[in-house]
VEXZAFI-814058 format. One record per residue (C-alpha): residue in one letter; y negated, x negated, z negated. Coordinates in steps of 0.2 Angstrom, whole numbers, plus 2048, in hexadecimal, padded with zeros to 3 digits. Layout:
N
AYXZ;...
# end
This chain:
474
X800800800;X7EF7F9805;X7E17F97F8;X7CF7F57FB;X7C17F27EF;X7B07F97F5;X7A27EF7ED;X7927FA7EE;X7827F07EE;X7727F87F6;X77C8057FF;X77E8127F2;X7828207FE;X791829806;X78982E817;X789821824;X790813819;X79C809824;X7A17FE815;X7A980D80C;X7AF81681C;X7B8806823;X7C0803812;X7C7815811;X7CD814823;X7D6803820;X7DD80680E;X7E8812805;X7DE8117F5;X7CC80B7F3;X7C38057E3;X7B08097E5;X7A87FC7DA;X7967F97D3;X7937E97CA;X7857E97BD;X77F7D77C0;X7757D07B1;X76B7C57BD;X7637D47C4;X7587D57B5;X74E7C97AB;X73E7BE7AE;X73A7B67BE;X7327A57C1;X7227AE7C3;X7217B67B2;X7267C77B8;X7367D27B5;X7437D47C3;X7457E67BF;X73A7F37B9;X73D8047B1;X73A80F7C0;X7468067CB;X7538057BD;X7528187BB;X75381B7CE;X76280F7CF;X76B8187C0;X7688297C9;X76E8227D9;X77E81C7D1;X78282C7C9;X77F8357D9;X78B8297E2;X79882C7D5;X79783F7D6;X79883E7E9;X7A88337E8;X7AF83E7DB;X7AD84D7E6;X7B88447F2;X7C68407E5;X7C082F7E1;X7B48277D4;X7A78197D3;X7AD80B7C7;X79F8017BE;X7A27F07B7;X7967E47AF;X7957D17B2;X7927C57C1;X79A7CC7D1;X7A27BB7D4;X7AC7BE7C4;X7AE7D17C4;X7B47D37D6;X7C37C77D5;X7C87CF7C4;X7C87E17CC;X7D07DB7DC;X7DE7D37D2;X7E07E27C6;X7E37EE7D5;X7EC7E17E0;X7DE7E37ED;X7E17DE7FF;X7CE7DE803;X7BD7DF7FD;X7B07E9807;X79E7E5804;X78D7E880B;X7847D8810;X7717D580F;X7667C6814;X75E7C4803;X7617B27FD;X7677B77EB;X7727C57F2;X77A7B97FF;X77D7AC7F2;X7867B97E7;X7907BF7F6;X7967AD7FA;X79B7AB7E8;X7A67BA7E9;X7AE7B47F9;X7B27A37F1;X7B97AA7E1;X7C47B87E9;X7D77B37EB;X7DB7AC7FC;X7E67BC800;X7D77C87FD;X7CC7C980D;X7B97CC80C;X7B37D9818;X7A07D981A;X7967E7822;X7847E8827;X77D7F8822;X76B7F681C;X7617F782D;X75E80383B;X7657F7848;X7757ED845;X7727DA844;X7807D8851;X7767E385E;X7667D985E;X7607D386F;X75F7C2869;X7677BB859;X75D7BB849;X75D7A884A;X7537A985A;X7497B9857;X7367B9859;X72C7B7849;X71F7C4850;X7237D684E;X71D7DE85E;X7277D486B;X7367D5860;X7347E885E;X7327EA871;X7417E0875;X74C7EA869;X7457FB86F;X7487F6881;X75A7EE87F;X7627F586F;X76A80686A;X76C80D858;X77E80E854;X78681F851;X78782583F;X797822835;X79F83282F;X7A183381C;X7B3833816;X7BB843811;X7C583C803;X7C382C7F9;X7D48287F0;X7D281D7E1;X7DD8167D4;X7DD81B7C2;X7D180F7BA;X7C48107AC;X7B48167B5;X7A780D7AA;X7968137A6;X7878127B2;X77A8087A9;X76B8117A1;X75980B7A2;X75A805790;X7697FA794;X75D7EF79E;X7527EE78F;X7457FA797;X73D80A791;X74181979C;X73181D7A6;X72782C7A3;X7228377B1;X7108387B6;X70A8487BE;X6FE83E7C9;X70D8367D2;X7108397E4;X72283E7E0;X72F83D7D3;X73B8317DC;X74C8367D7;X75A82B7DC;X76982F7E6;X76F8347F8;X76C8477F4;X75A8447EE;X75683A7FD;X75D847809;X753854800;X74384A803;X747849815;X74B85B816;X73A85F80E;X730853818;X737856829;X73D868829;X73587281B;X72486B81C;X72486582E;X71B85582A;X723849836;X718850844;X70984883B;X711839834;X70682C83C;X6F6834839;X6F9838827;X703829821;X6F482081A;X6F182D80D;X6F08297FB;X6F48397F1;X7028457F1;X7138467F8;X70E84C80A;X70683D811;X715832815;X728833815;X72A829806;X73D82580A;X73B813805;X7438157F4;X75381D7FB;X753810809;X7518017FD;X7608077F2;X76A80C802;X76B81E7FC;X76582380E;X76B81A81E;X75D81682A;X76881B838;X76A82C830;X75782E82F;X756828841;X762836846;X75884383C;X74883D845;X75183F856;X756851851;X74585584B;X73E84F85C;X74B85A865;X74886A85A;X735868856;X72A85B85E;X72B84A865;X71B841864;X71383085E;X71583584C;X72783884D;X729827856;X71F81F849;X72B82283B;X739819846;X72C80B849;X72A809836;X73D808835;X73C7FA841;X72F7F1837;X73C7F2828;X74A7EB834;X73E7DD839;X73C7D6828;X74F7D8824;X7537CD834;X7457C1830;X74D7BE81F;X75D7BA829;X7547AD832;X7487A5825;X7517A9815;X74A7A0806;X73A79A80F;X7337AB80C;X7327A67F9;X7287967FD;X7157957F9;X71179480B;X71F79F811;X72679D823;X71679782A;X71178582E;X701786823;X6FB77F813;X6F378A806;X6EE7867F5;X6F17957EA;X6E87987D9;X6F379B7CA;X6E77A47BF;X6F17AF7B3;X6E27B87AC;X6DC7BE7BD;X6EE7C27C2;X6F07CD7B2;X6E07D67B6;X6E77DA7C7;X6F87DF7C1;X6F07EA7B3;X6E37F37BF;X6D57EB7B6;X6CC7E17C4;X6BC7EC7C4;X6C07F07D7;X6C48037D6;X6CF8047E5;X6DA7F57DF;X6DB7FB7CD;X6E080D7D2;X6EE8077DD;X6F47FB7D0;X6F48087C2;X6FD8147CE;X70B8077D0;X70C8047BE;X70D8167B9;X71881C7C7;X72180E7CF;X71A8127E0;X70A80E7EA;X7058137FC;X70780780A;X6F480680C;X6F38027FA;X7007F47FA;X6F67EB809;X6E67EC7FF;X6EC7E67EE;X6F67D87F6;X6E77D3800;X6DC7D37F1;X6E87C87E7;X6EC7BC7F5;X6DC7BC7FF;X6CD7C07F3;X6D47B87E3;X6DE7AB7EC;X6ED7AD7E0;X6FE7A87E4;X7057B77EE;X7167B47E7;X7107BA7D6;X70B7CB7DE;X71B7CC7E8;X7257C97D8;X71A7D67CE;X71E7E37DC;X7317DE7DA;X7307E37C8;X7257F37CA;X72A7FB7DA;X7378097DB;X73A8057ED;X73B7F27EC;X7457EA7FA;X7467D77FB;X7427D580D;X7357E280F;X72C7DD7FF;X72B7CA801;X7297CC814;X71A7D7813;X7127CD805;X7147BD80F;X70D7C681E;X6FD7CB814;X6FB7BA80C;X6FA7B281D;X70B7A881B;X7177B4823;X7197BD834;X7077BD83A;X6FE7AE842;X6ED7B583D;X6E47B382C;X6DF7C5829;X6D97CD819;X6D57DF814;X6C37E380F;X6C87ED800;X6B77F57FE;X6B77FB810;X6C9801810;X6C580B800;X6B6814807;X6C0818817;X6D081E810;X6C9825800;X6B882B805;X6B68397F8;X6BD82D7EA;X6CB8397E6;X6D882C7E5;X6CE8207DA;X6C982D7CE;X6DA8347CD;X6E08237C6;X6D081E7BE;X6CA82D7B5;X6BC8237AC;X6B38237BD;X6B58367C1;X6A38397BD;X69D82C7CB;X6998357DC;X6A48307EB;X6978257F3;X69681A7E4;X6A781B7DC;X6AF80C7E6;X6A08017E0;X69C8057CF;X6947F47CB;X6857F97D7;X6808087CC;X66F8077C5;X66D8097B2;X66781A7B4;X67681F7BF;X6828177B3;X67B8227A5;X67B8317B0;X68D82F7B6;X69382A7A5;X69A8197AA;X6968087A3;X69E7F97AD;X6A47ED7A1;X6A77FB794;X6AF80A79B;X6B58017AB;X6B67EE7AE;X6A97E47B6;X6B07DD7C7;X6BB7CE7C5;X6B27C67D4;X6A37C97E0;X6AE7D07ED;X6A17D17FB;X69C7BF7F9;X6AF7BA7F9;X6B17C380A;X6A27BA811;X6AB7AA80C;X6BB7B0815;X6B17B4824;X6A87A4824;
# end
């Protein structure tokens, strides 16, 4: 009798999961296994934590949902604690496994762990890797990732011209598993964290799991008919409607990007096909691009100067960094976004670009500190997307231009009535929209009238931002 262990990683789903489906097809019994690796928590070299409360809760909910889905098919999810390099060989030996099936990802630590597992498995246990995290399969690229272009647009055009998205893999009807102790799914407190409290200002209560992800798509695509306006609304800042917000479920693998692509195509057939519907697929391609870039460049993405042949001297001002992280820079648009992140585990794409530019370009602080802080705080943290986008914004990634975001202009354009800023900075709610993004310019009379005292009710600016932008232009 053939037995296979299925090592779940960032593929916590049953729909379109080749790792699970192939194991069920090949074996008489399968052992769906999740390993709680102690190295996934703890302090990073940048002084931040690897895991925050919002992502820990989302992961727990996702694992509970996965377990329920497997139980519906006559199986179970077995949870063990320890290093996968130790746990996988132990489990494989206990069940006399013939193979271990596992998702593979390009992130450096994840690859090191994978190699460690392969090396410690008995010689008679095969290791079967499956690529499941992207829209396009790594084997289908027009050129191999070693030779892919480092600029997105030509790569995207080649992929769109020459590649096809693979068909979905059907979920198994039954998942026969042996009789083993199931093990407990870790709680948030097990990671040494306090369970997050929900904030009614949050764009969504991100609930982990495949069913919750599918419900979000059902709501956004079909019930509210939002996909037809995706591109024109995706730079919004408040509420659930302005963008798809699929990223947490994609990051944990609760949703397959191919399944989302299939739903987009169905929407185009049944509702409308326009630039907005294309743009969601375009964003999935951006996500793919960074995954494949990590295949190509690997650990270079963690270097101070990234993948670029540049030399930048980064500041390591911990006090300034802490003001940025805590939303106390005195620049309202930056502070509002950071406070939203800290309270909810989420921030809009527009916000992420602006706060990253402010840290790296305006303050000149090591961009890796910011990327690591996002790793801790984001509910939708994905190694390649996070570090690739931060390097890009810091001028050491996949962009040959040294650009920066003018945070003040961005704020006035994307939050013209100040509603976003005052939602997260209620101390400024008395300031009129035309002044709320620059409270330091208020006269003494206006400060008294609007009930705000920079330096008392709200911080003075950490820098003269307009002067800094003049320096950057010069």
